[in-house]
Backbone as CSV, one residue per row, in Angstrom:
resi,resn,N_x,N_y,N_z,CA_x,CA_y,CA_z,C_x,C_y,C_z
1,MET,0.400,-0.970,-0.272,-0.188,0.006,-0.014,0.976,1.601,-0.093
2,SER,0.573,2.254,-0.673,1.339,3.582,-0.826,0.652,4.394,0.245
3,ALA,1.907,5.519,0.274,2.099,6.274,1.540,0.670,7.482,1.163
4,LYS,-0.173,7.629,1.839,-1.155,8.965,1.615,-0.316,10.453,1.713
5,HIS,-0.727,10.977,0.274,0.021,12.371,0.661,-1.259,13.620,1.154
6,ASP,-1.130,14.180,1.863,-2.297,15.090,2.404,-2.130,16.005,1.161
7,ILE,-3.853,16.725,1.003,-3.938,17.826,-0.028,-5.146,18.107,0.264
8,ALA,-5.013,19.217,-0.646,-6.040,20.293,0.040,-6.979,19.998,-1.897
9,LEU,-8.214,20.155,-1.556,-8.998,20.057,-2.921,-9.583,21.496,-2.774
10,ASP,-9.913,22.108,-4.019,-10.881,23.798,-3.865,-11.957,23.292,-4.715
11,ILE,-13.096,22.362,-4.380,-14.089,22.406,-5.153,-15.362,23.184,-4.708
12,ASN,-15.623,23.590,-5.468,-17.101,24.159,-5.921,-16.859,25.799,-4.571
13,GLY,-15.298,26.060,-4.921,-15.263,27.047,-3.927,-15.272,26.836,-2.249
14,ARG,-15.076,25.528,-1.555,-14.769,25.222,-0.877,-13.690,23.880,-0.957
15,ARG,-12.821,24.209,0.342,-11.736,23.502,0.653,-12.058,22.211,1.328
16,TYR,-11.356,21.101,0.908,-11.497,19.748,1.074,-10.238,19.370,1.298
17,ASP,-9.922,18.787,2.949,-8.508,18.485,3.317,-8.699,17.081,3.346
18,VAL,-7.966,16.185,2.205,-8.079,14.743,2.230,-6.327,13.855,2.438
19,ALA,-6.223,13.052,2.792,-5.368,12.400,2.496,-5.540,11.171,1.491
20,VAL,-4.747,11.051,0.492,-5.112,10.137,-0.186,-3.540,9.323,-0.572
21,GLU,-4.085,8.279,-1.536,-2.724,7.665,-1.723,-3.007,8.161,-3.026
22,PRO,-1.513,8.198,-3.959,-1.282,8.700,-5.378,-2.252,8.527,-6.484
23,ARG,-2.654,6.992,-6.100,-3.169,6.065,-7.034,-4.815,6.727,-7.422
24,ARG,-5.196,7.166,-6.152,-6.670,6.996,-6.096,-7.199,8.320,-7.384
25,LEU,-8.106,7.846,-7.504,-8.609,8.648,-8.781,-9.608,10.011,-8.275
26,LEU,-9.364,10.728,-8.745,-10.280,12.307,-8.723,-11.939,11.871,-8.323
27,VAL,-12.552,11.443,-8.839,-13.735,10.914,-9.540,-13.745,10.020,-7.877
28,ASP,-13.188,9.259,-7.331,-13.811,8.417,-6.028,-13.269,9.195,-5.020
29,VAL,-12.317,10.653,-5.048,-12.257,11.406,-4.135,-13.121,12.398,-4.026
30,ILE,-13.655,12.984,-4.902,-14.806,13.491,-5.322,-15.965,12.741,-4.261
31,ARG,-16.541,11.922,-4.763,-17.670,10.750,-4.348,-17.452,10.830,-2.650
32,ASP,-16.421,10.075,-2.999,-15.887,8.759,-1.004,-15.484,10.025,-0.158
33,ASP,-14.528,10.535,-0.586,-14.180,11.620,0.360,-14.506,12.919,0.845
34,CYS,-15.217,13.609,-0.138,-15.612,14.773,-0.455,-17.473,14.477,-0.048
35,GLY,-18.101,13.522,-0.340,-19.055,13.565,-0.450,-20.406,14.069,-1.586
36,LEU,-19.501,14.475,-2.557,-20.323,14.871,-3.448,-20.884,13.964,-4.707
37,THR,-21.625,13.631,-4.897,-22.234,12.353,-5.204,-22.661,12.989,-6.803
38,GLY,-23.069,14.273,-6.590,-23.436,14.446,-8.100,-22.649,14.100,-9.708
39,THR,-21.304,13.788,-9.533,-20.462,13.249,-10.307,-20.222,11.950,-9.761
40,HIS,-21.175,11.170,-11.592,-20.962,9.726,-11.274,-20.329,9.510,-12.374
41,ILE,-20.081,7.665,-11.641,-18.617,6.924,-12.337,-19.763,6.446,-13.107
42,GLY,-19.301,5.898,-14.336,-19.633,4.994,-15.823,-18.905,4.056,-15.820
43,CYS,-18.057,4.669,-16.867,-17.630,3.434,-17.566,-16.021,3.078,-17.020
44,GLU,-15.681,4.334,-16.399,-14.030,3.987,-15.191,-13.118,4.054,-16.476
45,HIS,-13.445,4.716,-17.849,-11.941,4.449,-18.562,-11.952,5.454,-19.664
46,GLY,-13.136,6.507,-19.593,-13.120,7.769,-20.219,-13.710,8.118,-21.286
47,VAL,-14.471,7.002,-21.503,-15.347,7.153,-22.759,-16.636,7.601,-22.630
48,CYS,-17.792,7.733,-21.252,-18.953,7.640,-21.374,-18.931,9.241,-21.303
49,GLY,-18.403,9.762,-20.282,-18.588,10.871,-20.095,-19.275,11.812,-18.390
50,ALA,-19.912,10.440,-18.188,-20.682,10.678,-17.427,-19.883,11.779,-15.830
51,CYS,-18.307,11.425,-15.606,-17.337,11.835,-14.500,-17.154,12.960,-15.389
52,THR,-17.600,13.871,-15.654,-16.857,15.211,-16.596,-17.597,16.300,-15.328
53,VAL,-16.087,16.656,-14.524,-15.793,17.700,-13.888,-15.250,18.993,-14.916
54,LEU,-15.010,19.994,-14.029,-14.302,21.062,-14.753,-13.258,21.572,-14.054
55,VAL,-12.124,21.403,-14.300,-10.475,21.784,-13.393,-10.142,22.634,-14.382
56,ASP,-10.006,23.950,-13.030,-9.760,25.136,-14.083,-10.253,25.764,-14.999
57,GLY,-10.875,25.283,-15.235,-12.178,25.529,-16.762,-12.245,24.986,-17.275
58,ASP,-11.496,23.863,-17.114,-11.108,22.766,-18.445,-12.070,21.324,-18.322
59,PRO,-13.267,20.989,-18.979,-13.403,19.670,-18.696,-12.659,18.616,-18.704
60,VAL,-12.676,17.567,-17.780,-11.890,16.755,-17.470,-12.670,15.614,-17.249
61,ARG,-12.085,14.162,-17.519,-12.716,12.894,-17.465,-12.243,12.854,-15.664
62,SER,-12.775,12.729,-15.202,-12.221,12.579,-13.230,-12.064,10.879,-13.311
63,CYS,-12.339,10.364,-13.794,-11.914,8.961,-13.398,-10.742,8.405,-14.273
64,LEU,-10.090,9.284,-15.073,-9.085,9.624,-15.877,-7.907,10.404,-14.951
65,MET,-8.014,11.085,-13.906,-7.288,12.384,-13.248,-7.293,11.654,-11.563
66,PHE,-5.657,11.426,-11.225,-5.457,10.959,-9.929,-5.700,12.643,-9.249
67,ALA,-6.197,12.199,-7.672,-6.535,13.714,-7.658,-5.431,14.204,-6.879
68,VAL,-4.568,13.585,-7.064,-3.115,14.238,-6.531,-2.410,15.312,-7.682
69,GLN,-3.222,14.667,-8.521,-2.857,16.294,-9.460,-3.635,17.469,-9.858
70,ALA,-5.129,17.296,-9.200,-6.255,18.347,-8.840,-5.975,19.073,-7.912
71,LYS,-4.441,18.608,-7.040,-4.113,19.808,-5.990,-3.604,21.683,-6.855
72,ASP,-3.961,22.101,-5.851,-3.750,23.519,-6.661,-4.609,23.958,-7.353
73,LYS,-5.820,23.215,-7.416,-6.793,23.381,-9.139,-7.938,23.715,-8.519
74,GLU,-8.854,24.576,-9.353,-9.886,24.706,-8.813,-10.965,23.513,-9.784
75,ILE,-11.813,23.207,-8.621,-12.828,21.904,-9.352,-14.061,22.105,-9.361
76,ARG,-15.197,22.443,-10.395,-16.255,22.702,-10.228,-16.934,21.381,-10.574
77,THR,-18.035,20.864,-10.036,-18.567,19.823,-9.801,-20.620,20.401,-10.251
78,VAL,-21.202,19.265,-10.829,-22.471,19.915,-10.853,-23.069,21.003,-9.652
79,GLU,-22.515,20.518,-8.708,-23.077,21.030,-7.265,-22.922,22.090,-7.129
80,GLY,-21.823,22.513,-8.108,-21.566,24.062,-8.134,-21.962,24.892,-8.502
81,LEU,-23.125,24.517,-9.585,-23.741,25.616,-10.641,-24.887,25.996,-9.698
82,ALA,-25.923,25.539,-9.083,-26.514,26.196,-8.908,-26.422,27.654,-7.858
83,ALA,-27.021,28.272,-7.536,-26.910,29.357,-6.828,-27.970,29.238,-5.579
84,GLY,-27.529,28.626,-4.472,-28.735,28.250,-3.449,-29.691,27.160,-4.300
85,LYS,-30.853,28.091,-3.883,-32.057,26.839,-4.413,-32.557,27.730,-6.104
86,ASP,-31.398,28.538,-6.806,-32.093,28.674,-7.912,-30.895,28.214,-9.075
87,LEU,-31.641,27.248,-9.755,-30.849,26.362,-10.674,-29.838,26.966,-11.861
88,HIS,-29.067,26.763,-11.909,-28.031,27.101,-13.270,-29.258,27.037,-14.205
89,PRO,-28.859,28.226,-15.659,-29.785,27.673,-16.538,-29.570,26.540,-17.318
90,LEU,-28.533,25.724,-17.158,-28.586,24.680,-18.078,-29.966,23.609,-16.990
91,GLN,-29.094,23.615,-15.770,-30.173,22.547,-15.068,-31.241,22.860,-14.940
92,ALA,-31.549,24.280,-15.437,-33.323,24.159,-15.601,-33.741,24.035,-16.378
93,ALA,-32.582,24.058,-17.607,-33.393,24.001,-19.296,-33.418,22.276,-19.541
94,PHE,-32.591,21.689,-18.657,-32.612,20.473,-18.813,-33.837,19.770,-18.567
95,ILE,-34.666,20.310,-17.128,-35.726,19.977,-16.927,-36.537,20.210,-18.132
96,ALA,-36.808,21.594,-17.907,-37.808,22.537,-19.130,-38.265,21.519,-20.351
97,GLU,-36.565,21.049,-21.100,-36.644,20.580,-22.399,-36.944,19.011,-22.180
98,HIS,-36.999,18.367,-20.979,-36.717,17.008,-20.946,-35.771,16.066,-21.453
99,GLY,-34.513,17.174,-20.797,-32.963,17.055,-21.470,-32.404,15.516,-20.731
100,LEU,-33.466,15.083,-20.020,-32.855,13.810,-19.109,-34.319,12.652,-18.978
101,GLN,-34.033,11.794,-18.275,-34.812,10.486,-18.404,-33.783,9.775,-17.142
102,CYS,-33.279,8.867,-17.092,-32.519,8.486,-16.210,-31.584,8.828,-14.939
103,GLY,-31.027,10.359,-15.620,-30.548,10.993,-15.469,-28.971,10.796,-15.106
104,PHE,-28.353,9.796,-15.254,-26.800,9.028,-15.005,-26.025,9.703,-16.220
105,CYS,-26.224,10.189,-16.890,-25.354,10.903,-17.819,-25.374,12.554,-17.576
106,THR,-26.520,13.083,-16.844,-26.958,14.631,-16.563,-25.827,15.333,-16.778
107,PRO,-24.883,14.947,-15.033,-24.090,15.632,-14.585,-23.371,15.744,-15.984
108,GLY,-22.286,14.638,-16.112,-21.484,15.177,-17.295,-21.659,15.749,-18.131
109,MET,-23.165,15.502,-18.672,-23.648,16.175,-20.263,-23.560,17.810,-19.657
110,ILE,-24.091,18.234,-18.744,-24.079,19.689,-17.996,-23.314,20.355,-18.148
111,MET,-22.102,19.552,-17.517,-20.653,20.139,-17.473,-19.936,20.603,-18.495
112,THR,-20.051,19.726,-19.411,-19.552,19.787,-20.807,-19.911,20.939,-21.542
113,ALA,-21.662,20.903,-21.408,-22.514,22.134,-21.956,-21.775,23.369,-21.344
114,VAL,-21.795,23.467,-19.677,-21.078,24.307,-19.751,-19.789,25.199,-20.114
115,ASP,-18.956,24.136,-19.889,-17.731,24.334,-20.864,-18.084,24.658,-22.406
116,MET,-19.019,24.119,-23.285,-19.213,24.802,-24.610,-20.124,25.592,-24.600
117,LEU,-20.756,26.331,-23.817,-21.255,27.714,-23.295,-20.143,28.592,-23.622
118,GLY,-18.983,28.415,-22.784,-18.136,29.387,-22.321,-17.065,29.870,-23.396
119,ARG,-17.309,28.483,-24.314,-16.434,28.665,-25.532,-16.786,29.570,-27.136
120,HIS,-18.072,28.978,-27.257,-18.492,29.309,-28.021,-19.753,30.412,-27.930
121,GLU,-19.453,31.522,-28.589,-20.820,32.491,-28.814,-22.306,32.200,-29.570
122,GLU,-22.148,31.187,-30.573,-22.955,30.887,-30.810,-23.081,29.099,-30.994
123,LEU,-24.431,28.345,-30.767,-23.825,27.223,-30.652,-25.327,26.611,-31.997
124,ASP,-24.830,26.374,-32.886,-26.151,25.405,-33.840,-25.877,23.840,-33.487
125,GLU,-27.091,23.026,-33.941,-26.771,21.467,-33.802,-26.074,21.321,-33.798
126,GLY,-25.598,21.419,-34.925,-23.783,20.545,-35.904,-23.238,20.533,-34.875
127,THR,-23.179,21.620,-33.953,-21.876,22.387,-33.041,-21.713,21.533,-31.703
128,ILE,-23.378,21.436,-31.275,-23.823,20.887,-30.411,-23.569,19.623,-29.894
129,ARG,-23.660,18.587,-31.547,-23.376,17.566,-31.348,-21.848,17.349,-31.502
130,ARG,-21.368,17.712,-32.258,-19.434,17.501,-32.174,-19.198,17.386,-30.696
131,GLU,-19.447,18.799,-30.004,-19.267,18.882,-28.821,-19.093,17.884,-27.866
132,LEU,-20.348,17.149,-27.748,-21.138,16.004,-27.072,-20.601,14.762,-27.476
133,GLU,-19.989,14.486,-28.488,-19.150,13.109,-28.790,-18.601,12.102,-27.596
134,GLY,-18.310,12.873,-27.039,-17.472,12.288,-26.010,-18.116,11.664,-24.662
135,ASN,-19.491,12.332,-24.432,-20.997,12.233,-23.458,-22.002,11.286,-24.170
136,ILE,-21.653,9.917,-23.776,-23.155,8.734,-24.235,-24.505,8.989,-22.820
137,CYS,-25.578,8.806,-23.935,-26.982,8.605,-22.921,-27.541,8.006,-23.839
138,ARG,-28.053,6.523,-22.858,-28.304,5.559,-23.404,-29.917,5.774,-23.769
139,CYS,-30.297,6.962,-23.005,-32.111,7.096,-22.752,-32.535,7.984,-23.786
140,THR,-32.137,9.279,-23.795,-33.282,10.316,-24.389,-32.784,10.307,-26.304
141,GLY,-31.833,10.084,-26.450,-31.625,10.149,-28.335,-30.769,11.602,-28.248
142,TYR,-31.155,11.702,-27.557,-30.199,13.678,-27.506,-30.746,14.838,-27.845
143,LEU,-31.843,14.186,-28.711,-32.610,15.480,-29.190,-32.837,16.941,-28.305
144,ASN,-33.011,16.136,-27.196,-34.054,17.220,-26.010,-33.176,17.636,-24.918
145,ILE,-31.576,17.076,-24.997,-30.168,17.566,-24.381,-30.089,18.796,-25.496
146,ILE,-30.089,18.517,-26.630,-29.416,19.662,-27.702,-30.631,20.718,-27.534
147,LYS,-31.461,20.578,-27.730,-32.703,21.551,-27.366,-32.371,22.388,-26.410
148,ALA,-32.277,21.810,-24.829,-32.038,22.229,-23.548,-30.561,23.279,-23.674
149,ILE,-29.449,22.919,-24.136,-28.253,23.616,-24.717,-28.376,24.975,-25.346
150,ARG,-29.244,24.544,-26.524,-29.650,25.696,-27.779,-30.438,26.823,-26.876
151,SER,-31.609,26.475,-25.917,-32.395,26.844,-25.188,-31.263,28.097,-24.365
152,VAL,-30.594,27.454,-23.908,-29.631,28.413,-23.060,-28.760,29.468,-24.043
153,ALA,-28.131,28.562,-25.071,-27.113,29.508,-25.692,-28.177,30.535,-26.623
154,GLU,-29.443,30.646,-26.581,-30.668,31.562,-27.615,-30.806,32.439,-26.597
155,ALA,-30.662,32.377,-25.206,-31.013,32.945,-24.324,-30.707,33.749,-23.715
156,ARG,-28.728,33.983,-23.804,-27.663,34.888,-23.402,-28.185,35.870,-24.241
């Protein structure tokens, strides 16, 4: 067993002091050590996108990143989007446009969309589809997810 390293993680503006083995994945530390279970574990190979979080503003598959690599970086999870009881516009749009069914992929989809909206002034369906290629949804067929993202893009 490897020695644990004491690190501080900045998640959603809150500091979490954790002791982790170097091989512990960020997704596991976020969920198990920090209690933030909105980030989902799907394929554990970086393929499905369910575990997507923002690290220093960039989307990252947290199942592919070691927690020690996130030291001194700003991490944002789906729990960090709402302002109190006021949902983030993307969260509200996913509900209004029926962009979720089982909800398993939703946190990763939303975090990917947050990044997408931050990088693109205008979003057409083709761009949204390309940007979501790394996020798998087994329930919705993507149409309502695309509608939700477009509605937020058009409203800003």
